C-alpha positions as CSV (number, residue, x, y, z in Angstrom):
1,M,-101.5,155.7,53.1
2,R,-99.2,155.8,50.0
3,H,-96.1,155.9,52.2
4,I,-97.4,153.1,54.4
5,L,-98.0,150.8,51.4
6,F,-94.6,151.7,50.0
7,Y,-92.9,150.7,53.3
8,I,-94.9,147.4,53.4
9,S,-94.0,146.6,49.8
10,I,-90.3,147.1,50.6
11,L,-90.5,145.0,53.8
12,F,-92.3,142.0,52.3
13,C,-91.1,142.2,48.7
14,G,-87.5,143.0,49.5
15,G,-86.9,139.3,50.3
16,L,-83.1,138.9,50.7
17,A,-82.5,142.7,51.0
18,M,-84.4,143.2,54.3
19,A,-85.1,141.0,57.3
20,Q,-87.5,141.5,60.2
21,T,-86.1,139.5,63.1
22,T,-87.3,139.0,66.7
23,I,-84.9,138.4,69.6
24,K,-86.3,135.9,72.2
25,D,-85.3,134.2,75.4
26,G,-84.0,130.7,74.6
27,N,-85.8,129.2,77.6
28,T,-89.2,130.9,77.7
29,N,-89.4,132.0,74.0
30,D,-90.5,135.5,75.3
31,P,-89.3,138.5,73.3
32,I,-86.3,140.4,74.7
33,P,-87.0,144.1,74.6
34,Y,-84.3,146.7,73.7
35,A,-81.5,144.4,72.8
36,T,-78.4,145.8,71.2
37,I,-77.5,144.8,67.6
38,S,-74.0,145.9,66.6
39,F,-72.2,145.4,63.3
40,G,-69.3,146.7,61.2
41,N,-67.1,149.5,62.3
42,G,-69.2,151.4,64.9
43,N,-72.7,150.8,63.5
44,G,-75.6,149.5,65.5
45,I,-79.3,149.6,66.2
46,F,-81.7,148.5,69.0
47,A,-84.6,146.1,69.1
48,D,-88.0,147.6,70.1
49,D,-90.1,146.7,73.1
50,A,-91.2,143.5,71.3
51,G,-87.7,142.4,70.6
52,M,-88.0,143.2,66.9
53,F,-85.5,144.8,64.6
54,I,-85.1,145.3,60.9
55,F,-81.7,144.8,59.1
56,T,-81.3,145.7,55.5
57,K,-78.4,144.6,53.2
58,K,-79.3,147.5,50.9
59,L,-77.9,149.9,53.5
60,Y,-75.1,147.6,54.8
61,P,-74.1,145.5,51.8
62,D,-70.6,144.6,53.3
63,I,-71.9,143.4,56.7
64,D,-71.8,139.7,57.0
65,S,-72.3,139.3,60.8
66,L,-74.4,140.8,63.6
67,F,-73.6,140.7,67.3
68,I,-76.6,140.6,69.7
69,S,-76.4,141.5,73.4
70,A,-78.9,142.1,76.1
71,L,-78.8,142.5,79.9
72,G,-78.8,139.1,81.6
73,Y,-78.0,137.1,78.4
74,K,-75.0,135.7,76.7
75,D,-73.8,137.5,73.6
76,L,-74.7,136.0,70.2
77,G,-73.0,136.3,66.8
78,V,-75.1,135.5,63.7
79,A,-74.5,135.7,60.0
80,T,-76.6,138.2,58.0
81,E,-77.0,135.6,55.2
82,N,-80.5,134.1,55.5
83,L,-81.1,135.9,58.8
84,P,-83.8,133.9,60.7
85,K,-87.1,135.3,61.9
86,N,-86.2,134.5,65.5
87,L,-82.9,134.7,67.4
88,L,-82.7,132.9,70.7
89,L,-80.4,134.2,73.5
90,E,-79.2,132.0,76.3
91,P,-79.7,133.5,79.8
92,H,-76.7,134.2,82.1
93,I,-78.2,132.2,85.0
94,D,-75.3,132.7,87.4
95,Q,-75.3,136.4,87.1
96,L,-79.1,136.7,87.3
97,E,-79.2,134.7,90.5
98,E,-76.4,136.7,92.1
99,V,-78.2,140.0,91.4
100,V,-81.6,138.7,92.7
101,L,-80.0,137.4,95.9
102,N,-77.9,140.5,96.6
103,V,-80.1,143.4,95.5
104,N,-83.8,142.6,95.1
105,V,-84.3,141.3,98.7
106,P,-87.5,142.8,100.2
107,K,-86.7,145.2,103.1
108,E,-88.3,145.0,106.5
109,D,-91.0,147.6,107.3
110,R,-88.6,150.2,108.5
111,K,-89.0,153.9,108.9
112,F,-87.0,156.2,106.5
113,K,-86.6,159.8,105.5
114,K,-85.9,161.0,102.0
115,E,-82.8,163.0,101.0
116,T,-82.4,164.6,97.6
117,Q,-79.3,165.7,95.7
118,K,-80.7,168.2,93.2
119,P,-79.9,168.1,89.5
120,Y,-77.9,170.8,87.8
121,L,-80.0,172.7,85.3
122,D,-79.0,174.9,82.4
123,D,-80.9,176.2,79.3
124,D,-77.8,177.2,77.4
125,Y,-77.6,175.2,74.1
126,Y,-73.8,175.5,74.0
127,K,-73.4,173.9,77.4
128,C,-75.1,170.7,76.4
129,W,-74.3,167.2,75.2
130,L,-76.1,166.2,72.0
131,P,-77.1,162.5,72.6
132,T,-76.3,159.9,69.9
133,I,-77.4,156.3,69.8
134,E,-73.9,154.9,70.3
135,S,-73.2,156.9,73.5
136,E,-74.0,155.9,77.0
137,I,-73.4,158.4,79.8
138,A,-72.9,157.3,83.4
139,V,-72.6,159.4,86.6
140,F,-71.0,158.2,89.8
141,F,-72.6,158.8,93.2
142,P,-70.4,158.0,96.3
143,N,-71.9,156.5,99.4
144,E,-70.6,158.8,102.2
145,T,-72.4,157.3,105.2
146,S,-72.9,153.9,106.7
147,Q,-76.7,154.2,106.8
148,D,-78.8,151.8,104.7
149,K,-80.0,153.6,101.7
150,E,-82.2,152.8,98.7
151,I,-82.5,154.7,95.4
152,A,-86.0,156.2,95.1
153,T,-86.0,158.7,92.2
154,I,-83.5,159.8,89.6
155,H,-83.8,163.4,88.3
156,F,-82.5,163.7,84.7
157,P,-81.9,167.3,83.7
158,I,-82.8,168.1,80.1
159,T,-82.6,171.3,78.0
160,L,-85.4,172.2,75.7
161,E,-85.0,174.1,72.4
162,S,-87.2,176.9,71.3
163,K,-88.9,176.7,68.0
164,D,-87.8,180.2,67.2
165,W,-84.0,180.5,67.6
166,E,-84.3,184.2,68.3
167,K,-86.4,183.4,71.4
168,R,-84.2,180.6,72.7
169,K,-83.5,182.3,76.0
170,K,-87.1,183.1,76.8
171,A,-88.7,180.6,79.2
172,N,-92.2,181.1,77.7
173,A,-91.1,180.5,74.1
174,D,-92.7,177.5,72.3
175,K,-90.5,174.5,72.5
176,Q,-89.5,172.1,69.7
177,P,-91.4,168.8,70.1
178,F,-89.7,165.4,70.5
179,S,-90.5,162.0,71.9
180,T,-87.4,160.1,72.8
181,L,-86.9,156.7,74.4
182,F,-84.2,156.4,77.0
183,K,-82.7,153.3,78.7
184,V,-81.4,153.6,82.3
185,K,-78.9,151.2,83.9
186,F,-77.4,151.1,87.4
187,Y,-73.8,149.8,87.9
188,E,-71.6,148.8,90.8
189,N,-68.4,150.8,91.4
190,K,-65.5,148.6,90.2
191,E,-62.2,150.4,90.9
192,G,-63.7,153.7,90.0
193,F,-65.5,152.7,86.8
194,P,-68.9,151.2,86.1
195,G,-68.8,147.5,86.8
196,D,-71.6,144.9,87.0
197,V,-75.2,146.0,86.8
198,L,-77.3,146.2,90.0
199,T,-80.4,145.0,88.2
200,Y,-81.1,143.1,85.0
201,E,-84.6,144.6,84.6
202,N,-85.2,146.8,81.6
203,I,-85.7,150.3,82.8
204,V,-86.8,152.7,80.1
205,F,-88.8,156.0,79.8
206,V,-90.1,158.3,77.1
207,A,-89.3,162.0,77.5
208,T,-91.1,164.7,75.6
209,E,-90.9,168.5,75.7
210,K,-93.9,168.5,78.0
211,H,-91.8,167.1,80.9
212,G,-90.0,170.4,81.3
213,D,-86.4,170.8,82.5
214,V,-86.2,167.6,84.5
215,F,-87.5,164.1,84.0
216,E,-88.4,162.4,87.3
217,L,-87.9,158.6,87.1
218,D,-89.3,156.7,90.1
219,V,-87.3,153.5,90.6
220,T,-88.6,152.4,94.0
221,E,-90.2,149.2,92.6
222,H,-86.7,147.9,91.7
223,K,-85.4,147.9,95.4
224,L,-82.0,149.3,94.5
225,D,-79.8,149.2,97.7
226,I,-76.8,151.5,97.5
227,P,-73.5,149.6,97.7
228,D,-70.9,150.7,100.3
229,N,-68.6,152.1,97.7
230,G,-71.2,154.0,95.7
231,F,-72.9,153.4,92.4
232,F,-73.3,154.6,88.8
233,V,-76.5,155.5,87.0
234,S,-76.4,155.7,83.2
235,L,-78.5,157.1,80.4
236,Q,-78.6,156.0,76.8
237,V,-80.8,157.1,73.8
238,L,-82.6,154.2,72.1
239,G,-84.2,156.5,69.5
240,Y,-87.3,158.5,68.7
241,T,-90.8,157.1,69.3
242,D,-94.2,157.5,67.7
243,K,-97.1,159.1,69.6
244,N,-97.7,155.9,71.4
245,G,-94.2,155.5,72.7
246,K,-93.2,152.8,70.2
247,L,-89.6,152.9,69.2
248,L,-89.1,154.0,65.6
249,P,-86.3,152.7,63.3
250,N,-83.4,155.2,63.6
251,K,-80.1,155.6,61.9
252,K,-76.9,156.4,63.7
253,Y,-75.9,158.6,60.8
254,K,-77.5,161.1,58.5
255,E,-76.1,160.8,54.9
256,V,-75.4,164.2,53.4
257,K,-74.3,164.8,49.8
258,S,-71.2,166.9,49.4
259,R,-68.6,167.6,46.7
260,N,-66.5,164.8,48.0
261,G,-69.4,162.3,48.0
262,I,-71.7,161.1,50.8
263,L,-70.8,162.2,54.3
264,K,-72.0,160.5,57.4
265,I,-73.1,163.0,60.0
266,P,-73.9,161.6,63.5
267,T,-77.6,161.7,64.2
268,N,-78.2,163.8,67.4
269,F,-81.4,163.1,69.3
270,R,-83.4,165.5,71.5
271,P,-83.5,166.5,74.3
272,L,-80.1,168.0,75.0
273,L,-78.3,167.1,78.2
274,P,-76.9,170.0,80.1
275,F,-73.3,169.7,81.5
276,T,-71.9,171.7,84.4
277,D,-68.6,173.0,85.9
278,E,-70.0,173.2,89.4
279,I,-69.0,169.7,90.4
280,A,-65.4,169.4,91.6
281,A,-64.8,165.8,90.9
282,N,-64.9,164.1,87.4
283,N,-68.0,162.0,88.1
284,T,-69.1,161.5,84.5
285,Y,-68.1,158.6,82.2
286,I,-69.0,157.7,78.7
287,K,-68.7,154.8,76.3
288,R,-69.4,154.3,72.7
289,V,-71.6,151.2,72.6
290,F,-70.5,150.2,69.1
291,L,-66.9,151.3,69.4
292,N,-63.7,150.8,71.4
293,D,-64.8,147.3,72.7
294,N,-67.5,149.0,74.7
295,E,-65.1,150.4,77.3
296,W,-65.8,153.2,79.7
297,V,-63.8,156.4,79.6
298,R,-63.8,159.2,82.2
299,F,-65.1,162.4,80.7
300,E,-62.1,164.7,81.3
301,K,-59.3,166.4,79.5
302,G,-56.5,164.1,78.5
303,S,-58.9,161.1,78.0
304,G,-58.7,161.3,74.2
305,I,-62.3,162.6,74.0
306,E,-62.8,165.5,71.5
307,S,-65.5,167.7,72.9
308,S,-66.2,171.4,73.0
309,L,-67.6,170.8,76.5
310,L,-64.2,169.8,77.9
311,K,-62.7,172.9,76.3
312,S,-65.1,175.0,78.4
313,N,-64.4,172.9,81.6
314,L,-67.9,171.4,81.5
315,T,-67.0,167.9,82.8
316,N,-70.2,166.5,84.4
317,Y,-73.7,165.7,83.5
318,G,-75.5,166.9,86.7
319,I,-78.0,164.1,87.4
320,G,-79.9,164.4,90.7
321,V,-81.0,161.6,93.0
322,T,-83.4,161.0,95.9
323,Y,-82.6,158.4,98.5
324,K,-84.6,156.6,101.1
325,V,-82.4,156.7,104.2
326,F,-83.5,154.1,106.7
327,K,-83.4,154.8,110.4
328,E,-81.2,152.6,112.6
329,D,-83.1,150.0,114.6
């Protein structure tokens, strides 16, 4: 109780130091969940499911502008001085209509069979990507036949950590608990890189240690037809959640005291994402959401990416996928 009262006193007595702001649709006034708030040199946070975020000048005294972005809306820049309680985003009407017309068209009642490309699993801690808030990982899936196909389920491989490090290789060892909110996006293939999104709907899920080695995400309700030249599916950490799945405020960096002052260490979120060397092509791409103009880079040697995974020739995050393959009329 004492901690809760302390937090409330900071929130409401901080006045100019801290602002609680809600991002809303400029037409409907509805909250926009999980919008991106970027600022400064590589910093950023996310709004929660109610479109709310907290920005504090105490932590970021030199930041004078925030940049807000969300799927289906035009970007917005806003000054941190006298930050309003509500920020209104203008919808990208043309883009929304194009996606609705081209993707979310109900199919006829046709027979289909399911085909699955299994995920690549690994429980080796040293073969894993440690997710951070600023990173989005996308995996390319080619379309190798002319049959009509629809994405049914995405199989996200995860690696669990044992509470006892000495027992980390034992399957029956107690696992470290976590509750992490992920955001999933689907992209068109634009000249070998993720292009426009296939749907502007927010697709999120909460993963915990209880889900085991694979999180199964059913996306049939989104009616995602597979383009002729393939597609990308991406995964991004939004942060840890409380026991009810509510996004908690998270920092991109942990501040650690050292002889040379305060060091900023990237905050790594659980679960770990296993990479593999069993896929011949370089199908994995990453981007730093708050850095490098938000540009995609193929995860491979020579790309400028510093990673111990690449040194070990672990170049792909082995996502699996199940398709609905429709029979020809």
